[in-house]
C-alpha positions as CSV (number, residue, x, y, z in Angstrom):
1,M,2.4,-21.4,5.6
2,K,4.9,-21.7,2.7
3,R,2.2,-20.3,0.3
4,H,1.7,-17.3,2.6
5,A,5.5,-16.7,2.8
6,A,5.8,-17.0,-1.0
7,L,2.9,-14.4,-1.5
8,I,4.6,-11.9,0.8
9,A,7.9,-12.4,-1.0
10,M,6.3,-11.9,-4.3
11,L,4.5,-8.7,-3.1
12,A,7.8,-7.4,-1.7
13,C,9.5,-8.0,-5.1
14,L,6.8,-6.2,-6.9
15,A,6.8,-3.4,-4.5
16,T,10.6,-2.8,-4.6
17,P,10.7,-0.7,-7.8
18,A,7.9,1.6,-6.5
19,L,9.8,2.0,-3.3
20,A,13.2,2.8,-4.8
21,D,12.9,6.5,-4.2
22,K,11.3,6.2,-0.7
23,N,13.1,6.3,2.6
24,S,13.1,3.3,4.8
25,D,10.2,4.6,7.0
26,D,8.0,5.1,3.9
27,A,9.0,1.6,2.7
28,K,8.0,0.1,6.0
29,W,4.5,1.8,5.9
30,I,3.9,0.9,2.3
31,G,5.1,-2.7,2.9
32,D,2.7,-3.0,5.9
33,C,-0.1,-1.7,3.8
34,V,0.6,-4.2,1.0
35,I,0.6,-7.0,3.5
36,E,-2.6,-5.7,5.1
37,N,-4.3,-5.8,1.7
38,K,-3.0,-9.2,0.6
39,D,-6.5,-10.8,0.7
40,E,-8.0,-8.1,-1.6
41,K,-8.9,-9.3,-5.1
42,Q,-6.5,-6.8,-6.7
43,A,-3.3,-7.2,-8.7
44,A,-0.2,-6.8,-6.6
45,D,0.9,-3.7,-8.6
46,V,-2.5,-2.1,-8.0
47,V,-2.2,-2.6,-4.2
48,T,1.4,-1.2,-4.3
49,K,0.3,1.8,-6.3
50,Y,-2.6,2.4,-3.9
51,C,-0.4,2.1,-0.8
52,T,2.3,4.3,-2.2
53,C,-0.3,7.0,-3.2
54,M,-1.9,6.9,0.3
55,N,1.6,7.1,1.9
56,N,2.5,10.1,-0.2
57,Q,-0.6,11.9,1.0
58,M,0.2,11.4,4.6
59,S,2.3,13.8,6.6
60,D,5.8,12.6,7.7
61,D,4.8,12.8,11.3
62,E,1.7,10.6,11.0
63,S,1.7,7.8,13.5
64,R,-1.4,5.8,12.2
65,S,-1.0,3.1,9.7
66,I,-2.1,3.7,6.2
67,T,-5.1,1.4,6.8
68,E,-6.1,3.5,9.9
69,W,-5.5,6.8,8.2
70,E,-7.5,6.0,5.1
71,K,-10.7,5.5,7.2
72,A,-10.4,9.1,8.4
73,N,-9.7,10.4,4.9
74,P,-12.2,8.9,2.5
75,K,-11.7,11.5,-0.3
76,V,-7.9,10.7,-0.4
77,M,-8.8,7.0,-0.4
78,E,-11.1,7.5,-3.4
79,Q,-8.5,9.5,-5.2
80,C,-5.8,6.9,-4.6
81,S,-8.1,4.1,-5.6
82,K,-8.8,5.8,-8.9
83,E,-5.2,6.6,-9.6
84,S,-4.1,3.0,-8.8
85,G,-6.9,1.3,-10.7
86,W,-8.4,-0.3,-7.6
87,K,-11.7,-1.8,-8.4
88,G,-14.5,-1.7,-5.8
89,K,-12.9,0.5,-3.1
């Protein structure tokens, strides 16, 4: 459990600079996305960039999570994967 908490804390610290210009709602969605992707074999900064890119493509009134929204928008997922350096998505 301590390892899991440490991983989340580390991801949050890495995500903070990328979230500096986002509002708190965006930060929540991006943070949730980062946590949902914690088991992916990607560097934390790649996951943060990917989640930020996906969030930026979504409308402000979207109610689905980034993970749910990406399934309905494969072209955006592909674009954000490429921009973030995500391998294998």
